[in-house]
N, C-alpha and C positions, 0 to 999 in steps of 0.2 A: 588523257585528253589534252588537247592543245587549242588555244584560242587562235582562230584563223579569220582573216578578213577576206571576203570575196565580194565581187561586184556582180549583182544579179539584176538584170533588167534595168540597169542604170542606177541602181541603189547599192550603196556600200552596206554589207551585212557582216556582222561578227558572229561566228559560231564557235562553240566549244565542243570539239569532236576529235576523234582519232583521225589524224591526217590521211590515213589509208582508207577511210570510209568513202565508198563511191558517192560521187556528187549527187547521184539520183536520190539517195536516202537523205542527204543534207537538204536538198530542195523539198522533198516531200514531207519528211518528218520534223525537220527543224525550222523550215521556213513556210510550211503550209502550202507550197506550190505543187498541187497534185495533178496538174495537167500533163506532166511528164510521167509516162507509164512504165511500170516494170513488166517486162514480157518474159525474156529468157534468162537474163542475168549473165549472158555470155557474148553480148554484142552481135548477136546473129539476127535478131528480128527487127531492130530499128525502132521499137516503140518508145525507147528512152532517148531518142535523138534530141539534142539541144545544140546550141551554137556556142563555141568558145572563140572569141575574137572573129566571129562571122563564119567560122568553119564548123560543119556538122561533126559532132562527136557522139559517142555512145556513153551516156551518163551512168549506165549500170556497171561499167568497168573502169571508169576514169576516177582516180582518187581525188578527193577535194583539194588536196595539197597541190595538185597539178593545175588547179584553176585559180590560185591566189594572185597571180600576176596578170590575169586576163579578164575579159568581160564576158559573162555568161548571159545568153538570151534563151529564155524558155518560151513555150507557146503563149504564156500569159504576157510576155514582154513584147510580142509582135505589135500589138496595138491595144489601146485602152478599151475600144468599143467593138472589138472583133471586126474592124473594117480594113484590115490589111488586104491588099488585092488578092492574095492567095486564099485567105479566109473567106472573102466574098465569093470567089470562084468556087470554093468547096460547097458553099450553100447553093449557088446557082446550079452546079452540076449534080447536086444531091449525092455527093461522094460517100458520106459515111453510111455504113450499115450498122454494125454494132458500135463502131466508133473507137474501139480500143486502140487501134494503130494510128488513128488520124493525126494526133499531135506530132508524132514522129514523121509521118508522111508529109505533113504540112511543113515542118521544119526542114526536111530534106528538099522539098520543092522550092521553098524560099531560097535556099542556097543555090539550087540549079539556076533559078531565074535571075539571081544576082550576078551570076557568071555567064549566063547565056539567055538573053532576053527573048530569043525566038527559037527555042529548041524544036527539033523534029520529034515526031512520035517515037522514033527509035532512040533518040538521045534521052527523052523523058524516061522511057522504059529502062534504059541502061543506068541512068543516074539514080532512079528509085528502086533498082533491083535488090538492094540490100535491105529494103523495108518490106516486111511480110504483112499480109492482110489475111486474117483468119477467115474472113467472109468472102474473099476473092472479089472484092469490089474494084479490081485493078482498072477496068475500062472506065469507070466513073472517075477514078483518081486521075488517070491520064487525061481524060476530058477536062477535069478541073484545072490541071496544070496548063493545058492548051488555052483555056478561057483566061486564066490568070496572066498568061504571056501577052494577051491582047489588051488587058486592062492595067497592067503594071506600068 
């Protein structure tokens, strides 16, 4: 075990873990931030998407030691009152069905809109293509991103 300092949602956190522990488990088990989900454990489904220095990464395969010099943002860190434009658009579009993939989908969409404030439907599909939805709510998710692009 090693004492590591990480910045999560703007707060410095000290954790005593094996440096190779995936940051997903540090967030969920050590910090109680359960919005980031475990899906496949192989960086295929996108349920565990978080941001490291504003870039989406898969928390299930990223060792916590790789995050010590950066700023981690989780779904809980987007806004205090769930009023981030993408979160508001998700509600308006009624995007979630089972909801399991939604935090990863939202984090990926936030990154897209940060880099492209007016994406086409094809750009949205392409950018979110690495995030899988078990319920196939893709059309509602795409609609939510389109709504968010107008209110961002």
